[in-house]
C-alpha positions in Angstrom: 16.8 -12.6 5.4 17.5 -10.6 8.3 15.9 -10.4 11.8 14.4 -6.7 11.0 13.0 -7.7 7.8 11.2 -10.9 9.3 9.5 -9.1 12.5 8.8 -6.4 9.3 7.3 -9.1 7.6 5.5 -10.5 10.8 4.2 -6.5 11.6 2.7 -6.5 7.6 1.3 -9.9 8.2 -0.7 -9.1 11.0 -1.5 -5.4 9.7 -3.4 -7.3 6.9 -5.6 -9.0 9.1 -6.2 -6.0 11.0 -7.3 -4.2 8.3 -9.3 -6.0 6.9 -11.3 -6.4 9.5 -11.4 -2.6 10.6 -12.3 -2.3 6.5 -15.5 -4.5 6.8 -16.1 -2.6 10.5 -15.9 0.6 8.4 -17.8 -0.8 5.4 -20.5 -2.1 7.7 -21.2 1.7 9.3 -21.5 2.9 5.8 -23.7 0.8 4.8 -25.8 0.3 7.5 -28.2 3.2 6.6 -29.8 1.2 3.3 -29.6 -2.2 5.4 -26.6 -3.7 4.2 -23.5 -5.0 5.1 -19.7 -5.0 3.7 -20.8 -8.9 3.2 -23.1 -8.1 1.1 -21.8 -6.0 -0.8 -18.5 -8.0 -1.4 -21.4 -10.9 -2.9 -22.3 -8.8 -5.6 -19.3 -7.3 -6.3 -17.7 -10.4 -6.9 -21.2 -11.5 -8.9 -20.5 -8.3 -11.3 -16.6 -8.1 -11.2 -15.0 -11.2 -12.0 -17.8 -13.2 -13.5 -19.7 -12.4 -17.5 -22.6 -14.7 -16.5 -24.8 -15.4 -13.6 -22.1 -17.3 -11.5 -23.1 -20.6 -9.9 -23.2 -20.6 -5.3 -20.0 -22.9 -5.7 -18.0 -20.5 -8.0 -19.1 -17.2 -5.8 -17.6 -19.5 -2.8 -14.5 -20.1 -4.2 -13.7 -16.9 -5.5 -14.5 -15.7 -1.8 -12.5 -18.2 0.0 -15.5 -19.8 2.1 -18.1 -22.4 2.0 -21.3 -22.8 -0.2 -23.5 -22.6 2.5 -22.0 -19.0 3.7 -22.3 -17.2 -0.1 -26.5 -19.4 -0.2 -27.0 -17.7 3.4 -26.1 -14.1 2.0 -27.0 -14.4 -1.2 -30.8 -15.4 0.4 -30.4 -12.3 2.5 -30.1 -10.3 -1.1 -32.9 -11.9 -2.2 -35.1 -10.6 0.0 -33.8 -7.3 -0.4 -34.6 -7.6 -4.5 -30.9 -7.5 -4.9 -30.0 -10.6 -6.4 -32.0 -13.4 -7.3 -31.2 -17.2 -7.3 -32.3 -19.1 -10.1 -31.8 -23.0 -11.4 -29.5 -23.5 -13.9 -31.1 -24.5 -17.2 -29.2 -27.8 -17.7 -28.4 -29.0 -14.2 -31.2 -27.9 -11.5 -28.9 -28.6 -8.9 -26.8 -25.9 -9.3 -28.3 -22.2 -8.7 -27.4 -19.2 -10.1 -26.9 -15.9 -8.9 -28.4 -13.0 -10.9 -28.1 -9.2 -9.8 -31.2 -7.4 -10.5 -32.4 -4.4 -12.2 -33.0 -2.9 -8.5 -29.0 -3.4 -7.6 -28.0 -1.5 -10.2 -29.6 1.3 -9.6 -28.9 1.4 -6.0 -25.2 1.2 -7.1 -26.0 3.4 -9.5 -27.8 6.1 -7.4 -25.0 5.4 -4.8 -21.3 5.5 -7.0 -20.4 9.1 -6.2 -20.7 8.8 -2.5 -18.9 5.1 -2.6 -16.1 6.2 -4.8 -16.0 9.7 -2.5 -15.9 7.3 0.7 -13.4 4.3 -1.1 -10.9 7.2 -2.0 -11.0 8.6 1.6 -9.5 5.7 2.9 -6.5 6.6 0.7 -6.3 10.4 1.0 -3.1 9.9 2.9 -1.0 8.1 0.3 0.8 9.9 -2.7 0.0 9.2 -6.3 3.3 7.4 -6.7 2.5 5.3 -3.1 -0.7 4.6 -4.5 0.6 2.6 -7.6 3.8 1.5 -5.9 1.0 -0.3 -3.6 -0.7 -1.5 -6.1 2.1 -3.1 -7.5 3.0 -4.8 -4.4 -0.3 -6.0 -3.1 -0.5 -7.8 -6.9 2.0 -9.8 -6.2 1.7 -10.6 -2.8 -2.0 -11.8 -3.9 -0.6 -13.9 -6.7 2.1 -16.0 -4.5 -1.1 -16.0 -1.8 -2.8 -17.4 -4.7 -0.9 -19.7 -4.9 -0.8 -21.1 -1.4 -4.9 -20.8 -1.8 -4.7 -23.5 -4.5 -2.4 -25.5 -2.3 -4.7 -25.7 0.5 -7.9 -26.4 -1.3 -6.2 -29.4 -2.4 -5.2 -30.9 1.8 
């Protein structure tokens, strides 16, 4: 690998971190009017999109690469707002499961068009072909990073 390519890799690495923080900042500003945060949105999205059943807190924590305590704290905030319900597992009372509420569904349904417009606007500088290529590359990078994540969990 030549030096120019290495330099680009380090640049990409840094920009990914910066983009994550900026996207969270922008999303926090966008959601603030509804008294929500980007992390709360991400928790709800994880429950709804990555599970076909009410997941346990530790399952959500694993998907978000964070701690059980962090997910529980965010879940408690969302429960107070009526967006989710935290309930004990029927078979193992030590396990807490997260369920989205009807209020949550109504909220996101009522904001779907507004949120779609916002998210699409973040990518409006890219051509359709660039979006397809970017999607392919992000998925490829994600698969590789997932391998490192699994190894890191074993340490």
